[in-house]
TORRO-383132 format. One record per residue (C-alpha): y, z, x; residue in three letters. Coordinates in steps of 0.5 Angstrom, whole numbers. Example, Ala and Ser with C-alpha at 12.3 -4.5 7.8 and 13.67 -1.06 7.14 Angstrom:
! TORRO-383132
<v = -9 | w = 16 | u = 25 | code = ALA> .
<v = -2 | w = 14 | u = 27 | code = SER> .
END
This chain:
! TORRO-383132
<v = 322 | w = -127 | u = -31 | code = MET> .
<v = 321 | w = -121 | u = -35 | code = THR> .
<v = 317 | w = -118 | u = -40 | code = ARG> .
<v = 320 | w = -112 | u = -42 | code = SER> .
<v = 327 | w = -109 | u = -42 | code = GLY> .
<v = 333 | w = -112 | u = -44 | code = SER> .
<v = 334 | w = -119 | u = -44 | code = LYS> .
<v = 338 | w = -125 | u = -46 | code = PRO> .
<v = 338 | w = -126 | u = -54 | code = LYS> .
<v = 333 | w = -132 | u = -55 | code = MET> .
<v = 335 | w = -139 | u = -58 | code = PRO> .
<v = 333 | w = -140 | u = -65 | code = ASP> .
<v = 327 | w = -144 | u = -66 | code = GLU> .
<v = 330 | w = -151 | u = -66 | code = PHE> .
<v = 333 | w = -150 | u = -60 | code = ALA> .
<v = 327 | w = -147 | u = -56 | code = LEU> .
<v = 323 | w = -153 | u = -59 | code = ILE> .
<v = 329 | w = -158 | u = -56 | code = ALA> .
<v = 330 | w = -155 | u = -49 | code = GLU> .
<v = 323 | w = -154 | u = -48 | code = LEU> .
<v = 317 | w = -157 | u = -52 | code = PHE> .
<v = 321 | w = -164 | u = -54 | code = ALA> .
<v = 320 | w = -166 | u = -47 | code = PRO> .
<v = 313 | w = -166 | u = -47 | code = LEU> .
<v = 313 | w = -170 | u = -54 | code = ALA> .
<v = 312 | w = -177 | u = -50 | code = THR> .
<v = 307 | w = -180 | u = -55 | code = ALA> .
<v = 311 | w = -185 | u = -60 | code = PRO> .
<v = 308 | w = -182 | u = -66 | code = GLY> .
<v = 310 | w = -175 | u = -64 | code = ALA> .
<v = 317 | w = -178 | u = -65 | code = MET> .
<v = 320 | w = -173 | u = -60 | code = GLY> .
<v = 318 | w = -167 | u = -65 | code = LEU> .
<v = 324 | w = -168 | u = -70 | code = THR> .
<v = 319 | w = -169 | u = -76 | code = ASP> .
<v = 314 | w = -164 | u = -79 | code = ASP> .
<v = 308 | w = -168 | u = -77 | code = ALA> .
<v = 306 | w = -174 | u = -72 | code = ALA> .
<v = 302 | w = -180 | u = -73 | code = ILE> .
<v = 296 | w = -181 | u = -69 | code = ALA> .
<v = 292 | w = -188 | u = -70 | code = THR> .
<v = 286 | w = -189 | u = -66 | code = PRO> .
<v = 285 | w = -196 | u = -63 | code = PRO> .
<v = 279 | w = -201 | u = -67 | code = PRO> .
<v = 272 | w = -199 | u = -65 | code = GLY> .
<v = 274 | w = -191 | u = -63 | code = ARG> .
<v = 273 | w = -185 | u = -66 | code = ASP> .
<v = 278 | w = -179 | u = -67 | code = LEU> .
<v = 275 | w = -172 | u = -65 | code = VAL> .
<v = 279 | w = -165 | u = -66 | code = VAL> .
<v = 278 | w = -158 | u = -63 | code = THR> .
<v = 281 | w = -152 | u = -64 | code = ALA> .
<v = 282 | w = -146 | u = -59 | code = ASP> .
<v = 286 | w = -140 | u = -59 | code = ALA> .
<v = 287 | w = -136 | u = -53 | code = LEU> .
<v = 289 | w = -128 | u = -54 | code = VAL> .
<v = 293 | w = -124 | u = -49 | code = GLU> .
<v = 289 | w = -118 | u = -47 | code = GLY> .
<v = 282 | w = -122 | u = -49 | code = ILE> .
<v = 283 | w = -129 | u = -45 | code = HIS> .
<v = 288 | w = -127 | u = -40 | code = PHE> .
<v = 293 | w = -121 | u = -38 | code = PHE> .
<v = 300 | w = -121 | u = -39 | code = ASP> .
<v = 301 | w = -120 | u = -32 | code = SER> .
<v = 298 | w = -127 | u = -30 | code = ASP> .
<v = 303 | w = -133 | u = -29 | code = PRO> .
<v = 305 | w = -136 | u = -35 | code = PRO> .
<v = 304 | w = -143 | u = -32 | code = GLY> .
<v = 297 | w = -141 | u = -31 | code = LEU> .
<v = 296 | w = -138 | u = -38 | code = ILE> .
<v = 299 | w = -145 | u = -40 | code = ALA> .
<v = 294 | w = -149 | u = -36 | code = GLN> .
<v = 288 | w = -145 | u = -39 | code = LYS> .
<v = 290 | w = -146 | u = -46 | code = ALA> .
<v = 291 | w = -153 | u = -46 | code = LEU> .
<v = 284 | w = -154 | u = -41 | code = ARG> .
<v = 280 | w = -150 | u = -45 | code = VAL> .
<v = 281 | w = -155 | u = -51 | code = ASN> .
<v = 280 | w = -161 | u = -47 | code = LEU> .
<v = 273 | w = -158 | u = -44 | code = SER> .
<v = 271 | w = -158 | u = -52 | code = ASP> .
<v = 274 | w = -165 | u = -51 | code = LEU> .
<v = 269 | w = -167 | u = -45 | code = ALA> .
<v = 263 | w = -163 | u = -48 | code = ALA> .
<v = 264 | w = -169 | u = -53 | code = LYS> .
<v = 265 | w = -175 | u = -48 | code = GLY> .
<v = 272 | w = -176 | u = -50 | code = CYS> .
<v = 278 | w = -178 | u = -47 | code = ALA> .
<v = 284 | w = -173 | u = -48 | code = PRO> .
<v = 289 | w = -176 | u = -53 | code = ALA> .
<v = 294 | w = -171 | u = -55 | code = GLY> .
<v = 295 | w = -164 | u = -58 | code = TYR> .
<v = 298 | w = -159 | u = -62 | code = LEU> .
<v = 301 | w = -152 | u = -60 | code = LEU> .
<v = 303 | w = -146 | u = -64 | code = VAL> .
<v = 306 | w = -140 | u = -61 | code = LEU> .
<v = 306 | w = -133 | u = -63 | code = SER> .
<v = 311 | w = -130 | u = -59 | code = LEU> .
<v = 312 | w = -122 | u = -58 | code = PRO> .
<v = 319 | w = -119 | u = -57 | code = PRO> .
<v = 318 | w = -118 | u = -49 | code = GLN> .
<v = 317 | w = -126 | u = -48 | code = ILE> .
<v = 324 | w = -129 | u = -45 | code = ASP> .
<v = 326 | w = -135 | u = -44 | code = MET> .
<v = 324 | w = -135 | u = -36 | code = ALA> .
<v = 318 | w = -134 | u = -38 | code = TRP> .
<v = 317 | w = -139 | u = -43 | code = LEU> .
<v = 321 | w = -144 | u = -38 | code = ARG> .
<v = 315 | w = -143 | u = -34 | code = ALA> .
<v = 310 | w = -144 | u = -39 | code = PHE> .
<v = 312 | w = -150 | u = -41 | code = ALA> .
<v = 312 | w = -153 | u = -34 | code = SER> .
<v = 305 | w = -151 | u = -34 | code = GLY> .
<v = 303 | w = -155 | u = -40 | code = LEU> .
<v = 307 | w = -161 | u = -37 | code = ALA> .
<v = 303 | w = -161 | u = -30 | code = THR> .
<v = 296 | w = -161 | u = -34 | code = THR> .
<v = 298 | w = -166 | u = -39 | code = GLN> .
<v = 301 | w = -170 | u = -34 | code = GLN> .
<v = 294 | w = -170 | u = -30 | code = TYR> .
<v = 291 | w = -172 | u = -36 | code = PHE> .
<v = 295 | w = -177 | u = -39 | code = GLY> .
<v = 296 | w = -173 | u = -46 | code = ILE> .
<v = 302 | w = -172 | u = -50 | code = SER> .
<v = 305 | w = -166 | u = -54 | code = LEU> .
<v = 305 | w = -168 | u = -62 | code = LEU> .
<v = 307 | w = -162 | u = -65 | code = GLY> .
<v = 306 | w = -155 | u = -67 | code = GLY> .
<v = 310 | w = -149 | u = -69 | code = ASP> .
<v = 313 | w = -143 | u = -66 | code = THR> .
<v = 314 | w = -136 | u = -70 | code = THR> .
<v = 315 | w = -128 | u = -68 | code = ALA> .
<v = 310 | w = -123 | u = -68 | code = THR> .
<v = 310 | w = -116 | u = -66 | code = PRO> .
<v = 304 | w = -118 | u = -61 | code = GLY> .
<v = 299 | w = -120 | u = -58 | code = PRO> .
<v = 302 | w = -126 | u = -55 | code = LEU> .
<v = 297 | w = -131 | u = -58 | code = THR> .
<v = 297 | w = -139 | u = -56 | code = ILE> .
<v = 292 | w = -144 | u = -61 | code = ALA> .
<v = 292 | w = -151 | u = -59 | code = ILE> .
<v = 289 | w = -157 | u = -63 | code = THR> .
<v = 287 | w = -163 | u = -58 | code = ALA> .
<v = 285 | w = -169 | u = -60 | code = PHE> .
<v = 281 | w = -174 | u = -57 | code = GLY> .
<v = 277 | w = -181 | u = -57 | code = GLN> .
<v = 271 | w = -184 | u = -57 | code = VAL> .
<v = 267 | w = -191 | u = -58 | code = PRO> .
<v = 265 | w = -190 | u = -65 | code = THR> .
<v = 258 | w = -187 | u = -66 | code = GLY> .
<v = 258 | w = -184 | u = -59 | code = THR> .
<v = 260 | w = -177 | u = -59 | code = MET> .
<v = 256 | w = -172 | u = -56 | code = LEU> .
<v = 253 | w = -166 | u = -60 | code = ARG> .
<v = 250 | w = -160 | u = -59 | code = ARG> .
<v = 244 | w = -163 | u = -63 | code = SER> .
<v = 239 | w = -168 | u = -60 | code = GLY> .
<v = 236 | w = -165 | u = -55 | code = ALA> .
<v = 228 | w = -166 | u = -55 | code = ARG> .
<v = 222 | w = -163 | u = -51 | code = PRO> .
<v = 221 | w = -166 | u = -45 | code = GLY> .
<v = 229 | w = -167 | u = -44 | code = ASP> .
<v = 231 | w = -164 | u = -37 | code = VAL> .
<v = 237 | w = -159 | u = -37 | code = MET> .
<v = 243 | w = -160 | u = -32 | code = PHE> .
<v = 250 | w = -156 | u = -31 | code = VAL> .
<v = 256 | w = -158 | u = -28 | code = SER> .
<v = 259 | w = -154 | u = -22 | code = GLY> .
<v = 257 | w = -147 | u = -21 | code = THR> .
<v = 256 | w = -142 | u = -26 | code = VAL> .
<v = 259 | w = -135 | u = -27 | code = GLY> .
<v = 265 | w = -136 | u = -22 | code = ASP> .
<v = 270 | w = -134 | u = -28 | code = ALA> .
<v = 266 | w = -128 | u = -29 | code = GLY> .
<v = 266 | w = -126 | u = -22 | code = GLY> .
<v = 274 | w = -127 | u = -22 | code = GLY> .
<v = 275 | w = -123 | u = -28 | code = LEU> .
<v = 271 | w = -117 | u = -25 | code = ALA> .
<v = 275 | w = -118 | u = -19 | code = CYS> .
<v = 282 | w = -117 | u = -23 | code = LEU> .
<v = 279 | w = -111 | u = -26 | code = LYS> .
<v = 277 | w = -108 | u = -19 | code = GLY> .
<v = 271 | w = -111 | u = -17 | code = GLU> .
<v = 271 | w = -114 | u = -10 | code = GLY> .
<v = 276 | w = -110 | u = -6 | code = VAL> .
<v = 272 | w = -112 | u = 0 | code = THR> .
<v = 272 | w = -119 | u = -1 | code = LEU> .
<v = 276 | w = -124 | u = 4 | code = CYS> .
<v = 282 | w = -127 | u = 1 | code = LYS> .
<v = 280 | w = -134 | u = 0 | code = ALA> .
<v = 273 | w = -132 | u = -4 | code = ASP> .
<v = 277 | w = -127 | u = -8 | code = ARG> .
<v = 283 | w = -133 | u = -10 | code = GLU> .
<v = 277 | w = -138 | u = -11 | code = PHE> .
<v = 274 | w = -133 | u = -16 | code = LEU> .
<v = 280 | w = -131 | u = -20 | code = VAL> .
<v = 283 | w = -138 | u = -20 | code = ARG> .
<v = 276 | w = -140 | u = -23 | code = ARG> .
<v = 278 | w = -136 | u = -29 | code = PHE> .
<v = 285 | w = -137 | u = -29 | code = GLN> .
<v = 285 | w = -145 | u = -29 | code = ARG> .
<v = 279 | w = -148 | u = -31 | code = PRO> .
<v = 277 | w = -155 | u = -29 | code = GLU> .
<v = 275 | w = -159 | u = -36 | code = PRO> .
<v = 270 | w = -164 | u = -34 | code = ARG> .
<v = 273 | w = -169 | u = -38 | code = VAL> .
<v = 271 | w = -176 | u = -33 | code = ALA> .
<v = 263 | w = -173 | u = -33 | code = LEU> .
<v = 263 | w = -172 | u = -40 | code = GLY> .
<v = 265 | w = -179 | u = -41 | code = GLN> .
<v = 260 | w = -182 | u = -36 | code = ALA> .
<v = 254 | w = -178 | u = -41 | code = LEU> .
<v = 255 | w = -182 | u = -47 | code = ILE> .
<v = 249 | w = -186 | u = -47 | code = GLY> .
<v = 245 | w = -181 | u = -42 | code = LEU> .
<v = 245 | w = -174 | u = -45 | code = ALA> .
<v = 241 | w = -173 | u = -51 | code = SER> .
<v = 246 | w = -166 | u = -53 | code = ALA> .
<v = 252 | w = -162 | u = -49 | code = ALA> .
<v = 256 | w = -157 | u = -50 | code = ILE> .
<v = 261 | w = -153 | u = -45 | code = ASP> .
<v = 260 | w = -147 | u = -42 | code = VAL> .
<v = 265 | w = -142 | u = -45 | code = SER> .
<v = 261 | w = -136 | u = -48 | code = ASP> .
<v = 256 | w = -136 | u = -43 | code = GLY> .
<v = 251 | w = -141 | u = -41 | code = LEU> .
<v = 246 | w = -136 | u = -44 | code = MET> .
<v = 249 | w = -136 | u = -51 | code = ALA> .
<v = 252 | w = -143 | u = -51 | code = ASP> .
<v = 245 | w = -146 | u = -49 | code = LEU> .
<v = 243 | w = -142 | u = -54 | code = GLY> .
<v = 247 | w = -145 | u = -59 | code = HIS> .
<v = 245 | w = -152 | u = -56 | code = LEU> .
<v = 237 | w = -150 | u = -57 | code = ALA> .
<v = 238 | w = -147 | u = -64 | code = GLU> .
<v = 242 | w = -154 | u = -66 | code = ASN> .
<v = 236 | w = -158 | u = -63 | code = SER> .
<v = 231 | w = -154 | u = -66 | code = ASN> .
<v = 227 | w = -153 | u = -59 | code = VAL> .
<v = 227 | w = -148 | u = -54 | code = ARG> .
<v = 230 | w = -148 | u = -47 | code = ILE> .
<v = 227 | w = -145 | u = -41 | code = GLU> .
<v = 232 | w = -144 | u = -35 | code = ILE> .
<v = 229 | w = -143 | u = -28 | code = ASP> .
<v = 233 | w = -137 | u = -25 | code = ALA> .
<v = 232 | w = -140 | u = -18 | code = ALA> .
<v = 236 | w = -146 | u = -19 | code = ARG> .
<v = 242 | w = -144 | u = -22 | code = LEU> .
<v = 248 | w = -146 | u = -18 | code = PRO> .
<v = 252 | w = -141 | u = -15 | code = LEU> .
<v = 259 | w = -141 | u = -11 | code = SER> .
<v = 258 | w = -137 | u = -4 | code = PRO> .
<v = 263 | w = -133 | u = -6 | code = ALA> .
<v = 260 | w = -131 | u = -12 | code = LEU> .
<v = 254 | w = -129 | u = -8 | code = VAL> .
<v = 258 | w = -125 | u = -3 | code = THR> .
<v = 261 | w = -121 | u = -9 | code = LEU> .
<v = 255 | w = -120 | u = -13 | code = TRP> .
<v = 249 | w = -119 | u = -7 | code = PRO> .
<v = 243 | w = -116 | u = -12 | code = GLY> .
<v = 240 | w = -122 | u = -13 | code = GLU> .
<v = 238 | w = -120 | u = -21 | code = THR> .
<v = 244 | w = -117 | u = -22 | code = ASP> .
<v = 248 | w = -123 | u = -20 | code = ARG> .
<v = 243 | w = -128 | u = -23 | code = ILE> .
<v = 244 | w = -124 | u = -30 | code = THR> .
<v = 252 | w = -123 | u = -30 | code = ARG> .
<v = 252 | w = -131 | u = -27 | code = ALA> .
<v = 248 | w = -133 | u = -33 | code = SER> .
<v = 252 | w = -129 | u = -39 | code = THR> .
<v = 259 | w = -129 | u = -36 | code = ALA> .
<v = 264 | w = -133 | u = -40 | code = GLY> .
<v = 270 | w = -138 | u = -38 | code = ASP> .
<v = 266 | w = -142 | u = -33 | code = ASP> .
<v = 268 | w = -148 | u = -38 | code = TYR> .
<v = 262 | w = -153 | u = -34 | code = GLU> .
<v = 258 | w = -158 | u = -38 | code = LEU> .
<v = 251 | w = -156 | u = -40 | code = ALA> .
<v = 247 | w = -162 | u = -43 | code = PHE> .
<v = 240 | w = -164 | u = -44 | code = ALA> .
<v = 237 | w = -172 | u = -42 | code = THR> .
<v = 231 | w = -175 | u = -42 | code = PRO> .
<v = 227 | w = -175 | u = -36 | code = LEU> .
<v = 227 | w = -182 | u = -36 | code = GLU> .
<v = 235 | w = -182 | u = -35 | code = LYS> .
<v = 235 | w = -177 | u = -30 | code = CYS> .
<v = 237 | w = -182 | u = -24 | code = ALA> .
<v = 242 | w = -185 | u = -29 | code = ALA> .
<v = 245 | w = -179 | u = -30 | code = VAL> .
<v = 246 | w = -176 | u = -22 | code = ALA> .
<v = 250 | w = -184 | u = -21 | code = ARG> .
<v = 254 | w = -182 | u = -27 | code = ALA> .
<v = 256 | w = -175 | u = -24 | code = ALA> .
<v = 257 | w = -178 | u = -17 | code = ARG> .
<v = 262 | w = -183 | u = -20 | code = ARG> .
<v = 266 | w = -177 | u = -24 | code = ALA> .
<v = 266 | w = -174 | u = -17 | code = GLY> .
<v = 262 | w = -167 | u = -20 | code = VAL> .
<v = 256 | w = -164 | u = -18 | code = PRO> .
<v = 251 | w = -163 | u = -22 | code = ILE> .
<v = 244 | w = -158 | u = -22 | code = ALA> .
<v = 237 | w = -159 | u = -26 | code = GLN> .
<v = 236 | w = -152 | u = -28 | code = ILE> .
<v = 231 | w = -152 | u = -33 | code = GLY> .
<v = 227 | w = -156 | u = -39 | code = VAL> .
<v = 227 | w = -157 | u = -46 | code = VAL> .
<v = 220 | w = -155 | u = -50 | code = LYS> .
<v = 218 | w = -154 | u = -57 | code = GLY> .
<v = 220 | w = -147 | u = -61 | code = GLY> .
<v = 226 | w = -143 | u = -61 | code = LYS> .
<v = 231 | w = -140 | u = -57 | code = GLY> .
<v = 233 | w = -140 | u = -49 | code = VAL> .
<v = 229 | w = -136 | u = -44 | code = THR> .
<v = 231 | w = -135 | u = -36 | code = LEU> .
<v = 225 | w = -135 | u = -32 | code = ARG> .
<v = 225 | w = -132 | u = -24 | code = ASP> .
<v = 221 | w = -135 | u = -18 | code = SER> .
<v = 215 | w = -132 | u = -21 | code = THR> .
<v = 215 | w = -135 | u = -27 | code = GLY> .
<v = 217 | w = -129 | u = -31 | code = ARG> .
<v = 221 | w = -128 | u = -36 | code = GLN> .
<v = 228 | w = -124 | u = -34 | code = MET> .
<v = 230 | w = -120 | u = -39 | code = PRO> .
<v = 237 | w = -121 | u = -42 | code = VAL> .
<v = 241 | w = -116 | u = -47 | code = SER> .
<v = 247 | w = -119 | u = -48 | code = HIS> .
<v = 247 | w = -127 | u = -48 | code = PRO> .
<v = 254 | w = -128 | u = -47 | code = GLY> .
<v = 261 | w = -127 | u = -50 | code = TYR> .
<v = 261 | w = -125 | u = -57 | code = LEU> .
<v = 268 | w = -125 | u = -61 | code = HIS> .
<v = 266 | w = -120 | u = -66 | code = PHE> .
END
């Protein structure tokens, strides 16, 4: 596949949709992408939850990234938003703005990546749009999920005395991005591939999110950086969150990449694109949360506490506050 130079003429929009994307529209309400809209009716006793995210070349992925992985990331980051709401994924809309260098081979690989992800999560493409652009390549997805009526997890709801948890390990995606930008040249192949894959192919914690309904008082997915996203949770809940740096779950690969402890903690707690779940839960529900996480097959770590006040603080092993000048990624 090529992204530059001469290439065969692209088919018109409708032929492109018929070949690549109509086969992904398996839900009856999608009508094979033959109409201008789809029908999405949640079952009785379920709320329909909607989220949207856009990925832009040069910001969220590189032009050299495999198109199948770009597709998987684009869909998975939206499913991570649904996971943070406790939702079961139900379907998605796709809008593609394609620059001239994109060819059919690239698009076929991209569609294959979508097919792999939607098959894994049991969802269908419901519709969308394709358009040309001088660049950059932009992928916008709107995802739909379902949750029992009135039970959606929110950013608000954390209370003083709650315990803060995070799933998986943090900072890995930031480490992978650093590797792609030239760091980690002495890393072994396995560590480098692990970190880069964490950046290119996030793992939305869908099963864990659903298991946290009735247990978590507030939740958010870590997209812009742990400190930044906990800041959103603290603001919406009108509380202060204190994080114990020594409790942050870090992968062996990341420890090897960033050997300096202070630098490692600061970068890991502010790097984006991890798509883990950070959540608060009342102290008396911690044991139930641990059981739920085991059933979901997702490791979790207790990283801090919720107190009265505002903001987020990161404390070292002596209890001193660690300075964090940039808590996470800023879009503007």
